[in-house]
C-alpha positions, -999 to +999 in steps of 0.1 A: -488-293-868-485-269-835-468-294-818-438-292-841-436-251-835-434-256-796-408-233-783-383-248-768-375-241-725-342-247-729-310-238-756-294-270-776-261-261-758-283-274-722-295-300-740-259-314-751-251-310-714-279-330-699-273-354-724-235-353-712-249-373-677-257-402-701-222-397-716-210-401-679-234-429-665-230-451-696-186-448-694-186-464-662-218-485-663-206-501-699-171-510-684-189-527-656-210-550-679-182-557-699-162-568-671-172-577-641-188-613-641-158-618-666-132-605-643-145-626-614-154-658-631-126-663-658-095-637-647-095-644-609-114-681-611-140-679-584-164-705-587-194-695-612-220-704-586-205-679-563-202-654-591-236-657-598-249-658-557-231-627-554-251-614-584-284-624-572-279-614-538-265-578-547-304-581-566-317-583-532-307-553-519-312-538-554-352-545-548-347-525-512-323-501-524-340-487-557-374-484-550-367-473-517-344-447-527-366-432-552-394-429-525-370-408-502-355-386-526-394-378-537-406-372-498-376-361-482-376-320-480-334-318-481-320-285-463-307-276-498-343-276-510-357-254-481-331-228-480-320-226-522-349-243-539-327-269-555-344-306-554-321-325-578-287-307-582-274-314-547-278-353-546-265-354-583-231-331-572-223-348-537-228-388-555-211-383-586-175-386-582-180-409-550-198-434-574-167-439-594-144-449-568-168-478-557-162-490-593-122-490-588-131-509-554-146-538-574-112-545-589-088-540-560-096-578-548-065-578-521-033-594-538-027-619-511-059-632-519-055-637-556-022-658-548-044-686-532-078-682-548-090-719-542-082-711-504-098-676-505-130-683-523-152-670-496-130-636-491-132-627-527-168-635-529-176-611-498-153-583-514-167-587-549-209-588-534-201-555-508-179-537-538-212-546-557-240-535-533-221-499-524-216-495-561-253-497-564-263-476-538-243-442-548-254-449-587-290-450-576-292-423-557-274-400-582-288-417-612-326-414-598-318-374-596-304-373-629-332-390-647-360-378-630-350-341-642-358-350-677-395-347-675-396-318-651-366-299-673-380-311-709-416-305-709-426-301-744-435-333-770-408-320-796-384-307-770-381-342-752-377-358-791-347-335-798-333-337-760-338-374-763-321-375-797-293-352-786-288-374-753-288-408-769-261-396-793-238-386-765-246-414-743-238-435-774-205-421-773-202-430-738-207-467-745-181-463-772-156-454-748-162-478-727-163-505-752-134-491-772-111-478-744-110-500-714-105-532-736-074-520-750-061-517-712-062-549-700-045-580-707-055-617-707-045-634-679-032-603-659-059-593-633-037-564-622-045-545-655-080-543-644-072-522-617-052-501-642-080-496-665-102-488-633-082-459-624-077-448-656-122-448-658-121-431-627-096-403-641-114-399-671-151-400-656-136-370-630-130-352-664-168-359-679-181-350-645-177-315-652-193-316-688-228-322-673-229-295-647-252-267-671-272-296-684-280-307-648-285-275-632-319-261-618-327-229-632-347-203-613-380-215-632-375-249-626-368-242-589-401-218-588-416-249-607-407-274-577-421-249-549-455-246-570-451-287-568-446-284-529-473-259-526-495-279-541-485-307-520-488-289-486-517-308-464-519-337-485-509-365-464-479-386-474-483-423-484-463-450-466-435-466-488-454-501-492-488-485-500-467-466-526-454-497-539-487-511-541-502-482-562-473-481-584-471-523-591-508-521-597-509-497-630-508-518-655-494-489-682-466-487-661-458-521-654-460-529-694-436-497-699-413-515-675-414-548-688-408-534-725-380-515-710-365-547-694-368-566-722-343-544-744-324-538-710-318-576-703-310-582-739-282-555-741-269-567-707-266-604-718-249-595-754-229-570-735-216-595-707-217-619-733-191-599-757-156-611-739-166-644-739-173-644-775-143-630-784-122-653-762-139-684-770-162-681-801-138-661-822-104-674-800-091-637-807-072-613-787-091-585-761-086-558-790-110-574-812-138-566-783-131-529-792-139-534-830-171-556-822-186-536-797-173-510-820-193-520-846-223-520-829-222-488-814-216-475-850-249-488-861-265-475-831-250-439-837-256-437-875-296-448-869-303-417-846-307-390-869-329-415-889-353-428-857-350-387-847-366-380-880-386-409-885-400-405-852-412-372-856-431-382-888-447-408-870-457-387-841-466-422-824-441-431-798-459-464-788-454-475-826-419-462-827-409-482-798-427-515-814-407-508-844-375-508-829-379-538-807-388-553-837-356-547-856-338-555-827-356-589-824-348-596-863-313-582-858-307-613-831-308-640-854-281-638-875-260-637-840-280-674-835-254-690-861-223-669-846-201-696-844-202-699-881-202-663-885-165-651-881-150-621-874-162-597-903-197-618-898-196-606-863-189-569-875-215-568-899-242-584-875-230-562-844-236-532-867-274-539-879-282-552-840-269-514-832-294-500-852-321-517-831-304-506-799-304-473-809-339-472-816-349-489-783-326-462-767-341-435-782-372-442-778-376-448-741-374-417-728-401-401-746-424-431-742-416-432-704-421-393-701-456-401-716-463-428-688-453-403-664-476-377-678-504-402-677-497-411-638-491-379-628-529-369-642-540-401-628-529-395-590-532-358-596-493-358-586-457-360-602-439-382-583-408-388-612-385-400-586-406-428-572-409-443-610-377-437-617-368-456-588-385-484-600-371-481-637-337-478-614-347-517-598-354-530-633-317-519-648-302-537-622-327-567-625-316-570-662-282-575-643-294-601-620-312-620-652-276-619-667-260-637-638-287-663-633-284-670-669-247-672-669-254-693-638-272-721-651-259-720-690-222-727-679-226-755-655-247-772-677-227-767-710-195-778-692-179-742-690-147-744-668-139-713-647-105-702-647-096-710-682-085-678-701-082-691-734-098-715-760-070-736-758-070-737-718-109-747-723-101-772-746-074-790-721-101-780-691-127-799-709-114-819-742-145-839-754-174-811-741-158-775-754-181-773-781-209-778-762-195-748-739-188-727-769-224-728-778-236-719-745-220-685-749-242-684-781-270-695-760-267-667-736-254-641-761-278-644-787-312-672-782-321-660-749-319-623-753-341-629-785-368-646-772-370-623-744-371-593-767-400-612-785-420-617-754-418-580-744-428-567-780-461-587-774-468-575-743-460-541-747-480-545-784-511-558-765-512-536-731-496-505-734-528-479-745-510-448-746-517-435-784-513-401-798-546-389-792-544-401-751-508-382-749-521-349-768-553-349-742-527-361-713-508-328-722-539-307-721-548-316-687-513-311-670-519-276-681-553-268-670-541-290-634-509-267-633-492-301-631 
C-alpha cells in the first residue's frame, strides 16, 4: 500500500527523543498516582473524606485550568513566536523543571503539623489542596504543549504509528521506573522517607528533561508550518472561550473518543492508586512487593507493544485496534476480581496479562486521537490541537477525581480505617469488619474499573465513525486545504 511507503519527516532518533517526553512525564505522574492518596490517608492519617474532598476541589480547578490553558495557548501570540517562530518549545522549556518541584511540595507537609495530625487536619488539608493545584497548573501547561506537538510533527499515518510505538515503549519505561524505584525508597509508617523519595524523583527528572529536548525542538520546517497556519488565520475572528467550549463539547466524534480515553485512563488510575492498598492489606506484604507486582504489569505492556505495532500495521484500522485493546483490558480485569484468592504469584501473572491490554490502549490512543484531530481540522477549517488537548488533559485529571470519589465512597462504606499502616493495625482498628474493608479494596482495584472499561467500549464501538476509508479521505482533504 502507498501509505506504508511514505517518507518520514523525522528520524528514528528524533522519535526516540520525543518519546522521552513521555518518559519524563510518566516518571513523575506514575509516582504521583501511586502515592499521593495513600500518603495522606494511610501514612499521615488525614480523614478519608478530607482526602477525597481535596481531590474533588482540585478537580474543579482542573475543570477551569485545563481547557482554559489549551484555549489560551492556542490563541495567545507569545513574544517568542513573533520573533523566532517557536510556538510550543518555549512553554516546554520554561515549565518542565518547575513542575518537578511542585511534586516535591506535595510531600513537604510541615513536620510541626505531623506531630499532632488530629489537631492539624485543616492545615494539612490546605497544604494538600494547594500543592495539588499548583502541580496541576504547571503540568497542564507543559503537557498540552508537549502532546499538541505530536500531530504537527508526525503527519503521516505510518510515521504516527511508528512514533507512537517508540514513544509508548519509552513511556512504559518511565512508568516502570516510577513503579519500581520510588517504592524501594519509602518505609511503611515513616512519612519522612516519602520526602527523600520525592527529592530523588526531582533529581532524576532533571536528568530526564535533557533527553527530550531534540524531540520537542521545533525545526525550521515546523516553524514555517506554524507561520502558514498563522497567515491562514489572519483576519479570522477569534472565538470567545465559552463559544469554543460549546463547539468542542458538542462534537460527537470528539466526545466519544474522549469518553473511551477516560475509560482506560480512569481504570488505570484506579488500579495504580489501589496497588499500595492491595500489597499492604490484601497480600499483607512489604512495600518492595509493590515493585514486583507493578513491574509485572509493565512487563506485559512492554512485551506487547511490538505485537500491537505489527498488528496495527496489518489491520490498518485504528478504530478496530482500539476496540481490540479495550476488550483485552476488560477481560484481563476478571482474574483481579478474585484478588483475595490469587496470592502473590497469581497477582503477578494477572498483572502481566492486564499489562497487555494497557499497552494496547496506550499504543492506540495517539493515532486514534490524530485521526480525530484531522477530522476536526477539516470540520472547522482550522487546526486547534492545544484546545482539544486541553480538554483531553481535563479528562486525564477527571480520572483522578473519579478515583478520589470511588475511594471516598467505598472506604467509609466498607469500614476502612485511615491511619492504619498495616493489616494488623486494620484488624485491631476494625476487628469485626476488616474482611469487608479488604474486599472494598478489590472493589476499587478491579470491579469498578472493569465495569467502566466495558461501558466505554460499547459507547466507542457504536458512535465512533472514523473508519479507514474516512481517515484516508480526510488525509487527502487536509493536503488540498493546506492544513
